[in-house]
N, C-alpha and C positions, 0 to 999 in steps of 0.2 A: 577513512578522511584523510587529507592531504596533510603532508606535515605543517609544524606549528611555525606561524612567520612569528618573528621578529617583533613586537608589540610597537605602534609606532603611538608617541606622546601627543597627541595632537593637541591642538590649542582647547577642544571643547572637554578634554579629558584634562586639562591642566586647572580647568575654570573648577571642574566636579572637584578634583581632589583641594584645592582652595576651601569650596564649598563646606564638604562633609567634616574639613577641620576646626571650623564655625560653631560646631555642635555636638552634644555629647549624646548618644543613645543606651537607650537599657537593653545590653546581650545576656543572651540565656546563659553563654557559656563564660563572660567576661564580670558581669553586672554593669554598672554606668561606667560608659568608657566611650572614647573617641571610635569612630567607625574604622577600625583597622581591617584592612581589606584582606578576604582570603585569596588563596590561588585562585578560584572557581569564580569569583566575583572579577577579581582583576580582568581574569580573562574575558568574561563577557562584555565586560566595559569597553577593554582594549578593539576587541572585535565590533562592538556598536560604534565606535569611533573610526575604526578602518572604515565600516561599512559606511558611515558619514562621508568620508574623503573620498569615497567610490560613488557618492552620490544617491546612493540607496538607503531610503528612508522606512522599509519594512522588516522588519527582524524578527524571526520566529527561532525559540530557544526551547529547545527539549530539554531536560536536567534531570538531575538525581535527588535524592532526599536528603533535606538541610545543606545546602549549598549555598544559604543566604540569598539567593538571587532576587526574589522579592524584597528582600530588606535593601539591598544598595540599588532596588530601580525607584524604590519611593522618595528617596531624596533625588534621585534623578527626574523624576515627577514633578518635585517640586522647584528644583532649580529651573527647568523648561518653564514652567508658569511663568517663573520671577523672572526671567530673562526675555520673554518672549510677550510683552503685553497685549492684550486685545485677543487673545486666541481662548478656543473653548475644547475642553481635553476631556476625558474620562478613565477614572480607574475603573475596574470592570472585575469583580470575584464570583464566585461560584454559589455564595451564599452570604447571608447578611451579615453574620458576625465575623467572616473576612474584610467585610466592606469596615465593620465597625472598627475592628484591630487598624487597618489600615489608615483610618480616619484618627485615630490615636497619633499612630507615627506621625502622621502630616501635623497636627497639631504639637506635638514633641518638640518635631523640627522647627515650627513656626517659634515656638515658645522660647526656645534655647538659644536661638539665631541671635548676634548683637543686632542694636538697632542700624547700624550703616548696612545691614542685609535685609532686615526685615520689611516687610510690606503690609500695609494695613489690610486687616481680613472685614470687607462690608458683609459677605456673610458667610455664615459655619453651622452648617447642619446635617442631618442623615443622608441628604440629597445630593448637595453641593457644596463646594466652598467657594468664596468668590475673595480675588486680591485686588483691592483698588488701587490703582497709583496716583500720582500727585495730580497727573494732569487729566483725572477723571475716569482714564481707559481702564478697563475691566477685564481680568483673566479667569476664566471657570474653569472649575475640575468637579464634574459631576461624578457621583460615584453611583454606580448601576450594579444591579443583580444580575448574574445571567441566569442563575435558576439551573438546575438539574434534571430537570421534564423537558418531554418533548410540548408541554403545554404554551411555551412561551413562544410567542411569532414575531416579537420584532423586539430590537435592542437599539436604542440611540436615536428610533423614527423624530425626526422633527429638529434634528440637531446635525450641525456641519462638522465633523471633526478634525482636529488637527493634529491632536497628541490623543492617542490612546495605550494604555500601559493594561492588558488583558493578564489575567493570574490566575493558574490553576486553570487553563483552560481544556484539558482533559476532562474535566469535571463538569463541563456546561453541557447541557441536556440538549437542547435546540438548535441544528442545526439551519434552521429557517430563521429564527434569531440572529446567530452568526452572519448568516449572511445579510441579513438586514442592515446590520451594524457597518458590515464591509461596505455598503452602498452608499453609508454616510461618512464615507472618510475623503477628507481633500486629497484629490490627485495631484494639483503643481501648487500647493502654499508653498513657499519657500521654508515656512517654519514648521511644516507638518514632521511625525514622527510617530512609528507605530510599532509597538514591540508585544508580543505573547509570548508567554512562558508557561512552562506547565511540566510536570512530570505525565509519563505517558498515558497511563491509566487503560494500558489494552489497545489493540491493536484496532478496533471498530470504535473510533471514535473522531470530532471533528478534528480535533487536535491532532491526530495521527494523519489526517486526509490533508490538512495545512500543511504540515512538514514535510509529506512526500511530493505535494504539488510544489513545495515553495522551494526544495532543491536546485531545480534546473530552473527556475524561475528570472529571468534577467532583470527585474526591478526587487528584487527580495535578496536576503541572508539569511541563510537558517545556522545558528551558532551552537556549539554543541560543545559543552563541558564535559570530559571525561573525569570519572571519582576520584583517579591520582591527581588531578592541581589543587584538591582539597589540602589546607595546612595540617587540617587534622587526622585525617585519613593515613597515619602510617603509627608504628610502634616504636617507642624507645629500644634500643638493642639492650641496654642494659636493665631493661624492666623483665619481670618473671613470663608473665605474657609472650614477651617477643623469644625467651627461651623455649618458652611450652610450644609454639606455633610453629617454630623453625626448627626443630628438633631434627626433623628430616626435610634439609631445603631442597628437594629435588621435586621439581614441580609437577603436577598433574596435568592429566593431556588437556584438562579444561583452563588450567592454569597456565599453559602456553600459548593459548589462544588467546589469552588477556595479555600476556608477555608480549606478542605476536601484533598484538592490536595497537599497544602501547607505542610500538618501535614504529609501525607503518605511521603514526600520529605525531613521533618526533620527540618521543621518550622513551629514555632506557628504566624500566620499572626497577626499584629498587628492593632490597630485602626487606625495609622497614613497612613499604607498602605492601608487599607481596602479605609480610606477616599480619598486617591490620585485615587484609581481604578473607585470609583464612579465619582470623577470627569473628569478623563478619558474617562470612559465611555461615560457621560454626552457631551464631545465634538467630539466624534465618530460618523458618521452618521448611523452606523448600531453595532449591538452587535457583528455580523460576523468578523466586521475589526477591534474591539476590542479585539478578542480573537487571530488573526493573529497578530494583531502588536505586542500584548504584553502577550505572551501565557504563560499558568500555566501549560501547559501539551506539552508533544512534540505533540498531535494530532493537539493542536488549533494552532502551526506554519505553518500549511498546511489546516487552514481554508478555508470554501467557499469563494469565490467571491460574490454570492448572498445567499438571504435568505435559512437557513436550510430547507428543507421538512419535515424530520422527526426531532423532538425534540432531542436533545442531550442527556439528562439524560436517557431515557430508553434505548437508543442505548449502553450507556456506562455500566448500568447494566445488559445488555442482553450480549454484549461481555465479560464482566467481569465472567460470569457465564460460557459464551462458551470456554474461555480459561482453564475453569477446565473438559470440557468435551472431554473424551477420542473417538475417532473412528478407524476403520480400513483404514489404507492408504493403497493404492494401485497404481500402475503406469501402465496405458495401453499403449503398443508400439504396433507400426503399421509398416505396411510392404507395399509393391507393390500392395498387394490385402488382400480381408477379411479373406484369409485362414493363412495368416501370421501374423496377429493380437494376441497378448498375452498380458494377464492380470497377472502382478507380485503382489503377496499380500507383502508388506514393514513392514507390522507389526501394532500394536496398537500405538497410537500416540497422542500427544497434540499439538497444536498450542502454541506455545510461543507469546509473546506481539511480534505482528508487522513481524512475522519472521516464514513463513507457512513451515510445513514438506517438506524438500527438494526431488524432484524427484516424488513428488505425485501430481496425476491430479485426483484420485477419491477417494474420501472420502464417507465412510458408517459409519452412528451412528447406523445403524439398519437393520439387513438383513431381507429379506423378512416374513413375518408371513403368515400362513394359512389362517387366516381371513382378512387379509389385502387387503385393495381396497387404489387404490395407484391412484394419478394424477400426469404427468410429464411436465414441461415445457421446454421447447428448445428455446435458442437465438442461430443463427450464424451469420455469417457475411463472405460478401463477399472482406474483407480487409485483407491485408498480416497483421499478429501482433496481429489483434486485438482479444479482449477474445471471448470465446465461452462459451455456460455454457449449463448444462444439471441439471435440478432441480427434484429431485425426494419427493412427499409429501404424507407422509400418512394420508388419512382422515378419518373424523368421523364427527359425527352430529353437533358436536359443535366446531369444529377445525380442523388445520392439522398441523402434525408434519414432519419438515424436517429429510428426513431416508438416503438421497446420493445425492453427489453432484459431477458429473465431470464438470472441467473447466481448459482451456489451451489458450496459445496465440500461440500455434502451431500447430494447427489441422486444417487441410483440412475439405473441408465440407464433400468430402464422407468419410472421417475418423469419423467427427461426425457421422453421419449416422451409422456406424456400430456401433458406442458405443449407438446410441439410442435403435437401435434393441435390443442389449445385455440386456441393462437397462429393456428396456419392457417387455423381455422374461423373466427376470430373477424374475423382480417383478410380473410378469403376470398378475393379476387381477386389469389392471391399466388402464386409460385412458391417451390419449397424444396428446399433442396440439403444432403444431410447427407453431413460427412464419415465413412464407412466404417471407416476406421482407429479404431485405439486406442477401441474401444467402440462404435462408429457404426454397425455391423450388428446390434448387439444393440438399439439403439433402433429400427431401421429393422425390424427382426424385431417388436418388440412392438407397431410403428404396426400392422402386419398383423395381429397377434396382437388388437390391440382392434377392428379392423374384423370379425372373427369374431364377437367379441362383442356388436356390434351386431346382427349378422344373427341371433344368440339371443337378444336381447333382454336381454342382461347391461346393458348400459348403457343408462342412462335418457335421456328426451330434455329433461328442463327445465334453466333456468340455462346452465351453462358447457357441457352435456353437448351441447345443442341445436346447437353451434357446431362441436363434436368430430364427431357424426355427419356433417352437413353436408360436412366435410372429410376424412372416411373413406371415403364413400361415391361422392363426387366428383371428389377430387382423386388418393389414393393408389394408384397402381399403378405397375408396371413402368416401365423408362425405356424408352416409346417411344409412339406415337400421340399422344392429348391430356393424357397425364399431365405434372402440374405439379411431379411429387416426381422429384428426379434426385440423384444420387451423386456424390460428390465423393471423391477417393482419391490422399490428399496426399502417398503415398507412389511415384506415378509420377515417372519421371525429368523434374527441374528443375519440378515442379508447385508444390511450395512455396515457391521463390522467386521463382518468374513471379506468384503471387498476391498475395505480400507485395510484389512492385514495383508493381503496379496498385494496391495498398491504399496504398501511399506517397505515389504520384503522384496518384490521386485527392483524398485530404489536402491536399497543397500545392495542386493545381490547382484547388480549390474545386467539386470535383466531390461531395466526400463532407461534408456539414454532419453532425458527431456532436455529442450533447448530454451522454454521459456522462462523470463526472470519473472513475471508475476506469478506463474505455476510454482515457483520456487518459494517466494513470497508468501502464497496461500499455503502452502506445505508447511511452512515455519508456524502457520496458527493455528493447524490443527493440535487438539489436544485429546487424551484419553479422561473422560468423565465418567461420572457415576451412571450416566444413562448412555452411556455410549461413545462412539467417536464422532469429534465434527470440529466445527471450528469454533475458535474459542470469542467467547461476549459477543457472537453475530457475526463473525467478521464472514466475508465471502468463502466459500469451498465448492464454487461452481467447477473448475478448472479441474479441481483435484476428484471431484466425484466425475466428471465425467471421463479422464482418464483412468478410472477407476474400473469404471466401467466397461471401458475399451479394452482394458486388460483383463477382465474376466471374459470377454467374448472372445478375445484371442484365444485365452487358456482353453475354453471349452469347445470351440467349433473351427482354432484354425489350428492351433499347435501340432497335432497328432500327426495331422498326415505332412506336415513340414517336415517333422522329424524323420518320419520315414521315407522322405524324400530327401533328406540332410541339407536342407536349404538354412543354412547357418548366416548369422549375419554376414561375415568374412567374407563366404564364397560369394552370395548374393552382391554385394557390393563391388567383386572382382566381374561376375557377370552381367553386371548394368554397362560395363564398359561396351562390352561386346555384343551388347543385346541390339537384336532387329528393332529398327525404327518404329514398326507397327506389330502391334499384337494382334491376335485375335480379337480379342474386345474391341479393341481400338477400331478396325474394320467393322465389326458391329454396329459399332456409334456411327459411323461414316453410311454405311449401305441404309441403316436404320433411318437417319433423317433424310437420305436421299429420296426415300421409298415412303417416307410420312404420308404423302398424300394416300396413298393407295392405303393404307389403315383410315384416313376420316372417311374417305368414299364406303369402305366396309361398313365404320361404324355407322354410317348416315343411312345405308341402305339398307341395314339391321332396325333402324328406327323406323323408317318407312314402313 
């Protein structure tokens, strides 16, 4: 997070402060009292005001537990309706009882306002509240239930929304309904404002995706209040609790990370705040729950529901380095058949924090090297909308390095086969391993079908297709003899946990040098559950799975020979500098493509 900006008391914030001074609320901590804002509430309201000053009217707020964000935004909803006659808005919660509580709070505000600030209520029921102004203009606040299941298909259909306050969006069940809501929002109305706030509720829900998509969106603002802003989240130095939890003042390694996160944000964590954090951690059953309920950084808000499989700190360090690592971005475009496949170079790129290069489904950190030996892992799927991945690793005797990654959630199995054939042909001296479960068998059959198309002259020989042709004629075969195409079956007993254990150990022991920011984000969602290792709550693990398969290929089929030849990463990188411009394999590709006509003639002669 960037360092905290000095809050600006804009005109709107001054109006809000005056408004909340006109009525009392019922507080859980203080009973009936005026709304005295906590630091978390002040920060969110200040940042909303800053967003408005910058012309931004769409705000997303990932938060922790008991921050009071909904409490301070409901008066905002009422104020907005009372100061913008003639608009239609909505308060949206995940359950009916949440809507009823919000309606009660709105009615309390309405009833406790002085006559000078009160507008007549025309309608006040479970579905909507309408304010009627003296000139007959009406402002309507709808009360919608988003629901927690996928069954709901629309939200706010038939309405044009100028104000939306979405609460606990991480609990909303239907992404289709949420997208229906977004379609109802006004885009140019001068009085529009939309705020969506929630605890994380895991890494695989519409709110998590909304947050990550909004981080680099020029028309949106993500407002994240860390836990230390809360006035109550600290212990009195004179208390016995403080003395107990600060008996050893030296921070643990995990606490050092929190102290650093606070410093990067612009705050020096106090001993009182650290003591509270230790106390609260003691009360939570797992460290994952502590991070999720009281996040220090945005990623914490979407913490896993089970024990993390890979430690957080090395992942954070690796991801920080990956954010600074440049790659060449490509977009692979598909048509109705392989001859229409095109690869567009988008240029050099960096992945910004949690917001990946738009349109790029192929990332290349290192193009094929003459001396390179590569392992390729493929994760397919037979479910629409799920992520597929191809990971290319350069192999050495002591380690592997990620050199290319293809990933998409809009790719059919036969499309994936085309990209596999291209990358295998481009990287040439490679070993390919496809997980045959969950759609992988379809990918392999399509690769075999491609080979038949080459024999019949259907697949061309120019550009990317020359690489495909080389691979299809020289590498693809059954698992026998000199074939370099292997089949992995993840449903074999113990296979899945075994390859993930190797994956984890290779990463922690610096045998795996990865560069993909999306991969590291995926790795952070891997959990050790009762039924095995996998992505938390249905999160994607396609990249991780593909890397794990490629790693196993290196360990089983490549590494031993390279150890005998002492081809370490250090020595091979040095040799790359003086390597000949073309290897034996490259010459094979050139001569093969030139003589492809001879192969076609021979195939046709045999057919006759």
